[in-house]
MARBA-991482 format. One line per field, with one value per residue: residue number from 1; residue in one letter; x, y, z of N, C-alpha, C in turn. Coordinates in Angstrom, 3 decimals, padded with zeros to 6 digits, m for minus. Atoms other than C-alpha are relative to their C-alpha. Layout:
% MARBA-991482
n NUM,...
res A,...
nc1 X,...
nc2 Y,...
nc3 Z,...
cac1 X,...
cac2 Y,...
cac3 Z,...
cc1 X,...
cc2 Y,...
cc3 Z,...
***
This chain:
% MARBA-991482
n 1,2,3,4,5,6,7,8,9,10,11,12,13,14,15,16,17,18,19,20,21,22,23,24,25,26,27,28,29,30,31,32,33,34,35,36,37,38,39,40,41,42,43,44,45,46,47,48,49,50,51,52,53,54,55,56,57,58,59,60,61,62,63,64,65,66,67,68,69
res X,X,X,X,X,X,X,X,X,X,X,X,X,X,X,X,X,X,X,X,X,X,X,X,X,X,X,X,X,X,X,X,X,X,X,X,X,X,X,X,X,X,X,X,X,X,X,X,X,X,X,X,X,X,X,X,X,X,X,X,X,X,X,X,X,X,X,X,X
nc1 001.006,m000.601,000.935,000.589,001.186,001.157,000.472,000.041,001.372,000.298,000.586,m000.654,m000.660,001.048,000.498,m001.013,m000.001,001.254,000.965,000.943,000.896,m000.540,m000.350,000.952,m000.451,000.345,001.030,m000.490,000.579,000.557,m000.961,m001.332,m000.485,m000.108,m001.387,m000.604,000.472,m001.063,m001.123,m001.261,m000.824,000.468,m000.136,m001.161,m001.222,m000.444,m001.287,m000.255,m000.345,m001.426,m000.557,m000.961,m000.934,000.634,m000.448,m000.869,m001.391,m000.100,m000.629,m001.259,m001.070,m000.052,m000.822,m001.404,m000.655,m000.498,m001.460,m000.298,m000.262
nc2 m000.147,000.171,000.366,m001.225,m000.343,000.609,m000.749,000.774,000.236,001.430,000.430,m000.662,000.947,000.687,m000.943,m000.111,001.250,000.118,000.799,m000.970,000.459,000.605,001.415,000.908,001.389,000.790,001.003,001.372,000.732,001.287,001.100,m000.469,000.595,m000.860,m000.300,000.886,m000.305,000.206,m000.926,000.745,m000.508,000.575,001.450,000.501,000.123,001.388,000.359,001.396,000.829,000.080,001.284,000.601,000.933,001.297,000.885,m000.713,m000.070,m000.193,m001.289,m000.135,m000.411,m001.454,m000.452,000.330,m001.083,000.374,m000.061,m000.874,m001.393
nc3 m001.027,m001.315,m001.055,m000.508,000.777,m000.637,m001.171,m001.237,m000.405,m000.039,001.265,001.113,000.907,000.749,000.986,001.046,000.761,000.737,m000.741,m000.570,m001.047,m001.208,000.088,m000.626,m000.006,001.184,m000.218,000.147,001.120,m000.408,000.064,m000.360,m001.241,m001.172,m000.334,m000.990,m001.345,m000.981,000.089,m000.009,m001.101,m001.253,000.073,m000.738,000.788,000.138,m000.599,000.365,m001.152,m000.292,000.427,m000.915,000.635,000.212,m001.079,m000.925,000.447,001.446,000.294,m000.749,000.915,000.027,m001.111,000.286,000.741,001.311,000.142,001.134,m000.338
cac1 096.489,097.544,095.991,095.366,092.742,090.443,088.322,088.288,084.763,083.151,081.495,083.999,085.943,082.742,081.621,084.924,084.700,081.190,079.382,076.328,074.164,074.660,076.267,073.872,074.443,074.470,071.444,072.206,071.656,069.484,071.624,074.580,076.710,076.683,079.829,082.223,080.980,084.308,087.248,090.685,092.150,090.089,090.885,093.212,096.806,098.036,100.807,102.353,102.766,106.141,108.282,110.081,113.084,112.122,114.146,116.125,119.653,118.821,120.097,123.212,125.355,124.491,126.464,129.727,132.090,133.034,136.681,136.460,137.151
cac2 140.743,141.162,139.932,143.578,143.782,141.495,143.362,142.273,140.966,137.628,137.567,139.511,136.543,134.759,137.895,138.193,134.528,135.099,133.139,135.235,134.930,133.354,129.962,127.138,123.485,121.122,118.873,115.175,113.038,109.918,106.864,108.976,107.428,108.859,110.634,108.672,108.441,107.524,109.757,108.407,110.526,108.779,105.213,103.025,102.910,099.567,098.035,094.889,091.947,091.737,089.033,086.806,084.649,081.254,079.504,080.533,081.671,082.363,085.948,085.245,085.876,089.585,089.815,088.495,091.204,091.113,090.405,092.601,096.314
cac3 068.516,072.130,075.356,076.342,073.629,075.632,078.173,081.798,082.163,082.822,079.400,077.282,075.890,074.953,073.127,071.212,070.204,068.877,071.589,072.347,075.434,078.833,079.297,079.971,080.778,077.791,077.474,077.931,074.826,075.052,075.801,076.938,079.691,083.205,084.407,086.589,090.177,091.817,092.549,091.652,094.466,097.162,096.085,098.179,096.982,095.635,097.717,096.239,098.601,100.323,098.758,101.212,100.391,099.039,101.758,104.797,103.925,100.264,100.511,102.596,099.514,099.804,103.059,101.511,100.333,096.668,095.743,092.653,092.500
cc1 000.669,m001.065,m000.680,m001.247,m001.270,m000.385,m000.034,m001.432,m000.291,m000.490,000.770,000.652,m001.013,m000.540,000.989,000.008,m001.307,m001.024,m000.940,m000.828,000.732,000.331,m001.088,000.492,m000.494,m001.044,000.576,m000.721,m000.593,001.041,001.416,000.395,000.060,001.475,000.505,m000.410,001.091,001.105,001.295,000.885,m000.396,000.092,001.204,001.193,000.438,001.371,000.253,000.364,001.519,000.510,001.047,000.938,m000.673,000.403,000.925,001.434,000.165,000.702,001.287,001.140,000.132,000.898,001.494,000.586,000.588,001.517,000.395,000.217,m001.222
cc2 m000.278,m000.340,001.237,000.414,m000.577,000.798,m000.913,m000.133,m001.483,m000.508,000.525,m000.974,m000.781,000.899,000.122,m001.257,m000.217,m000.876,000.951,m000.643,m000.626,m001.464,m000.817,m001.427,m000.738,m001.052,m001.391,m000.702,m001.315,m001.108,000.395,m000.567,001.042,000.327,m000.942,000.433,m000.173,001.016,m000.805,000.442,m000.616,m001.518,m000.461,m000.193,m001.459,m000.175,m001.460,m000.818,m000.084,m001.389,m000.460,m000.912,m001.367,m001.009,000.792,m000.048,000.266,001.306,000.230,000.478,001.531,000.556,m000.264,001.098,m000.518,000.125,000.931,001.428,000.732
cc3 001.344,001.023,000.583,m000.741,000.611,001.233,001.214,000.479,m000.057,m001.350,m001.215,m000.978,m000.809,m001.106,m001.159,m000.874,m000.749,000.688,000.730,001.099,001.173,m000.246,000.659,m000.171,m001.241,000.352,m000.279,m001.145,000.493,m000.188,000.370,001.365,001.112,000.254,001.095,001.403,001.048,m000.229,000.058,001.153,001.334,000.022,000.819,m000.939,m000.030,000.631,m000.330,001.233,000.177,m000.368,001.007,m000.785,m000.110,001.070,000.913,m000.511,m001.484,m000.352,000.795,m000.893,m000.057,001.109,m000.219,m000.862,m001.312,m000.049,m001.149,000.457,000.412
***
């Protein structure tokens, strides 16, 4: 079966799959949870707090050149 066999229509694939009639929204079941109301794309981005050295001069060793290769 090739993709060319499917007609180019809004309802043709539903017809081939055996789904007759127009699409209609599913009825909500009793006790069913509401969909999420927040968007993850509009939430603030987490920025971890900047870590300072525990005491002054604690990172001075980073400025000393290594004697190794």
